ROKE-331124 format. One record per residue (C-alpha): residue in one letter; x, y negated, z negated. Coordinates in steps of 0.05 Angstrom, whole numbers, plus 5000, padded with zeros to 4 digits. Each point is the difference from the previous one (the first is absolute). Example, Ala and Ser with C-alpha at 12.3 -4.5 7.8 and 13.67 -1.06 7.14 Angstrom:
2
A524650904844 S502749315013 
END
This chain:
588
X904364825640 X493550214968 X497050555043 X505349825051 X496950305062 X493049784983 X501649274989 X504749975059 X494650285045 X495249484972 X504949435013 X501750265069 X492650005017 X499449304972 X505849795045 X495950225060 X493649634982 X500349474947 X493649794964 X498049295008 X502649514948 X494549495005 X500749325033 X507650015002 X500350635041 X494749885053 X497050685015 X499550315068 X493450365016 X497750494946 X504149634947 X506850325015 X506549755029 X504650455039 X507049994970 X502949755066 X495949374993 X503649814936 X505449685042 X495249605044 X497149494951 X502949614941 X494250174954 X500750745016 X507450014983 X499249594937 X494150414975 X503850655013 X505749744956 X495049784947 X498550744989 X506850044965 X499549904925 X504450354949 X496650414945 X504649634952 X496049365008 X495750234943 X496649424967 X499650244929 X504250334946 X496950694996 X506550364981 X500149634934 X494850514977 X504850575015 X506149744963 X501549714932 X497049325016 X492850194991 X494750494976 X493849975044 X493449924964 X497250595041 X504650484964 X494450394966 X495450165059 X500850315068 X504949575038 X506950025032 X502649684936 X497250544956 X503050535045 X506849664999 X500249954924 X497450704985 X502450475055 X506250275032 X499550075076 X502150435058 X501549655066 X493150085031 X496649724938 X504649394992 X495149414993 X504549435023 X499750095075 X505149695047 X496849825066 X504950395044 X495349975060 X499149254993 X507449874994 X501850415061 X494249715038 X502849304988 X507050245019 X497350315063 X496349375019 X506549614993 X503850525040 X494949965057 X500649255003 X507649994997 X500450515057 X494849655044 X499849254987 X503949885065 X493450185035 X496849354977 X497849675065 X496049384982 X502449295005 X501049494945 X502750454945 X504749614955 X506750365002 X501149854926 X493350324983 X502050625038 X506550014961 X495949954936 X495750595021 X506350415012 X503149794933 X493450154965 X500150715026 X507150114975 X498249714932 X493850444994 X503850625022 X505149854945 X494749864948 X496250645014 X506250434999 X502149664934 X493250204972 X501250725020 X506949984969 X497549684936 X494450514989 X503050635029 X507649905000 X500550305070 X495949985064 X500250095075 X502249365035 X495349865058 X503749505044 X496750185066 X493050075028 X497950734993 X496150305058 X495250584997 X505650455024 X505149774948 X504350574974 X499549944924 X505450534990 X505049475023 X498149544942 X504549904941 X498449894926 X504249404984 X503849924935 X499349374958 X506449735029 X497650125071 X493449674985 X503449404968 X504749945060 X494150005047 X496049504959 X505849504995 X501650095074 X492749835017 X500249384956 X506649775029 X497050085069 X494149564980 X504749484969 X504049975064 X493949665031 X502049275013 X497449534947 X494549555026 X497649524947 X497249545053 X495150535024 X493550174965 X500250705030 X507150244989 X503550424947 X501149454950 X502049834929 X494949444991 X492850195010 X493949595018 X493749844963 X496250585033 X505550524996 X497050454947 X503550675000 X504849835057 X506550404992 X505949535001 X507549994998 X500049944924 X496050644992 X505050375045 X505349814949 X495650234943 X499350685032 X507550055011 X501349864926 X494750494977 X502750545045 X507149924975 X497749964927 X495850635006 X505350395038 X505249844947 X495450194941 X501050654962 X493950355031 X502049875072 X507649955000 X503550585034 X507250164985 X504549685052 X494649535026 X502049315023 X494349734956 X504349874939 X498349464950 X505549575032 X496550065067 X493249854970 X502949404964 X502749725066 X493350075035 X496049734941 X504749404993 X499549835073 X492550085000 X499149524942 X505049515032 X496049995064 X493549884963 X503149444959 X502949625059 X493250045034 X496749634943 X497050564959 X499949854926 X496350234938 X493149704989 X500749504942 X493849565005 X497449784932 X492650175002 X494049634975 X498750294931 X492950185018 X502750525050 X506450304972 X504949964942 X506550005040 X503050045070 X500450764998 X492650074986 X498249465051 X504050335055 X495850634996 X493449625004 X502449455047 X494649915054 X501250435061 X501049655065 X506749654993 X503050425055 X504349425024 X503249994930 X498849264989 X499850144925 X501150754991 X507050145024 X500950634959 X495450445042 X503750325058 X494350415030 X493249734984 X493350354991 X493549624998 X496350574965 X497949794930 X498750494944 X493250074969 X503149994931 X494449684960 X495250575020 X504350635009 X505749854951 X496749484957 X497549844930 X493350224972 X498849284979 X499849795074 X492950065025 X499550485058 X506250414983 X499450735021 X506050324967 X506749804970 X504050445047 X507350064982 X501549894926 X507249804984 X503550504955 X503549854934 X506550235033 X499149455052 X498449484946 X506250224962 X504349835060 X499149244991 X505649674961 X499149464949 X501049285023 X507250004975 X501750535053 X500650604954 X496650655018 X494950254949 X502550715003 X506650355010 X499950085076 X504550614998 X495250384954 X493549604992 X496450504955 X502150474945 X494650525012 X497150365060 X493249674992 X502849295002 X496849844933 X506549824965 X503449415036 X507549964998 X500549264988 X505849595026 X503949804938 X502249355032 X492949765009 X498249524944 X493549715029 X495650615011 X495050124944 X496150665004 X494549674959 X499449455052 X502450375062 X497749505053 X503649394974 X506449715029 X500050435062 X502649905071 X495249515035 X498850545053 X496650424947 X494649464990 X499349955076 X499150755009 X496150294942 X493549844963 X501250194927 X496549934934 X498749274984 X502149705066 X495649515038 X496450165064 X501249295026 X507249754996 X498049294980 X495450284945 X494649535025 X494550494983 X503950344944 X497650685023 X504650514967 X501550725018 X499150434938 X502350725008 X499650204927 X494850524980 X493349645005 X502849435042 X497049765065 X505250375040 X501250604954 X502950675022 X495050495029 X500750764990 X493850155040 X500950375067 X494449595031 X501449314970 X505249725048 X499349264987 X504450034938 X507450154995 X503150674983 X506649724974 X498249354964 X502249575059 X497349735065 X503749775062 X500549245008 X504849985059 X496149815063 X493749864958 X498149275012 X496649744937 X494549675040 X498250625041 X493150294988 X493950255038 X499149315031 X507149925028 X506250435009 X506449614991 X504450594981 X507150095024 X503450485047 X505750505001 X505049765053 X503850525040 X506649634990 X502349434956 X506649684982 X500350224926 X500650725023 X505949825043 X503749684942 X498950624959 X501950465057 X506649635004 X500850024925 X499250754998 X504750145058 X505249504973 X499750314931 X501050715026 X505649765046 X503649684941 X498549275016 X497249854931 X500549255002 X496349955065 X494750494975 X498949584937 X499549365042 X494650315044 X495950244940 X500749324966 X497149655060 X493650414993 X500049914924 X500849255005 X493649945041 X496550414946 X502649544944 X504750534971 X507249904978 X506050285037 X502450714988 X506350054956 X506449975041 X503150544958 X495450575022 X503550645022 X497950335065 X495750514964 X496749454958 X498949565061 X496950585039 X494750084946 X498649254998 X499249975076 X495350595000 X495949684946 X500049345037 X497150355062 X494850334955 X497749324975 X500849555060 X497450495053 X494650334958 X493650235034 X503049915070 X500650745017 X507549984986 X500850314931 X497150675023 X505650075050 X505549684956 X499550534946 X500250545054 X506149745037 X503549914933 X498050724982 X497349814931 X492850255005 X501550504945 X500849394954 X494349575026 X494350375033 X496950484950 X498449654934 X495849374998 X497449624939 X495349444983 X498849534941 X494050084954 X498549384959 X495649924939 X498149344968 X501549934926 X495349664951 X504749404996 X499749895075 X506850315015 X500850625044 X502950694992 X503650265061 X500650765011 X503050345060 X496450625026 X502050525052 X496250265060 X500650735019 X506450115039 X499449955075 X500950725021 X507050135027 X500649315031 X507249964977 X501950625040 X505049915056 X495150235053 X496149354989 X506049595023 X497850075072 X493350135033 X498750695029 X498750145073 X493250315012 X500950765003 X496750035068 X505149505025 X505750414969 X497750625037 X500249625065 X506949734984 X502350724986 X497350215067 X503049425040 X506449844962 X501350684970 X500949804927 X495949874938 X500549254989 X495349964939 X502749544946 X503050314938 X495150304950 X494150005048 
END
């Protein structure tokens, strides 16, 4: 509730006179529509609901710069990234702002609709579309409250329309369990909406060709699974809570089952070799617009927004590139197994020193060669990272190679102002279509929900609940699509937990998931402070020398206070006044 009174007053004023929304919301004289008129015309009602859009939509992968996935190239000049790497913060200085006002504004818009939709008084409204509007509001209320839970751990549940005279002293700061209960109740309410596959307007499983961004029944199940998984995780679990791993397992299993029986499946199209090397790479650059899932049945909630990878996270050998953006770390590169399914490092203790310069190699791995570190790796590595000697174009038609060694065409830059070249020795390939350039943008997109995550959510919950065989089966399904062998059936629960966490790190990389995974697992003291890169020199005989190097430690980013976001101090003072307690998160 960022500046709770201020934003509530703003929204209340907006509820009295809504700005015009263009052609859809035909304006009355002076360009405004009285709120009472929302119920008098179809376009007014629909446009009012179109104001609702969760801040979790995103569209990029910005949090990769703030966890162990990436080191941003703007780490040596004034920027949020430089501040994150070099400073400790107090609450009012915290650079990663959660849009409290936006979240509660969306929630309030939904509340107003749910309390007033009976006032709709125009003819011809499809009953199934009205039911969709109602379900949409319940889904968005759940989604926004889950965002508050994920970032803050606790929050005020706003389940009614607040008036100007609302008594804030009667509000209650909900626990994680209370938030999770409310979220799942909202989603169950939405899912109680009758299925209507014959309607183009209802709350459906199957979407149409023009249904970009339409929340659907599958996404409601995604949110249920995420809520249970988070609530059961070490950061959020409260002693005595119903959100045990057994409970999370039941919800995740049912969610995946529902998605499977409604024809969701992993994307496994073999691409043309001029576009991508494998199905995993192709999925992330597959042309936007298949909202009816005629080919892409992995995506559960679709986003048309394409990333401008070639320019803002691209290669210096691509004409028109501005900067290389997020640079994958050596820690991330080390997480990719060899093609035989063996981890490179000992997952329990990956490094033997604090600077991560001495790898603790997995003694069972016989394929990894530190002198040729990029050979024989998981196919997802080649789909995700540009590394020394790889080809810009997957079919090698133009034989343009990426050379990151000192003096190469994509060498490391130490300069604070030269941001076209990598800091770590690597560039991000995921989402970067090889044919994208200043003449055309064909880059991929980060989808808000896809099936691979649901398999791995089930795998984690099943492992923690003791259903090891089922956990292994779920992971193997994802690995099979990637071209990787099955996990060993003899893994203990502790060993399997590490393998599942590593699988999430690889499969779901640069999707704004890892940042929150390491927090809910409470392992940021192991992952978030020390990052390294790979410096390469070319020998006279044409071979290469590979040398790890360490960045300065990210100041205190492994401290427990960074597990959750802080509330703004001004907000905390208001909460003290209204609710009588200091609800600031620990350490802030």
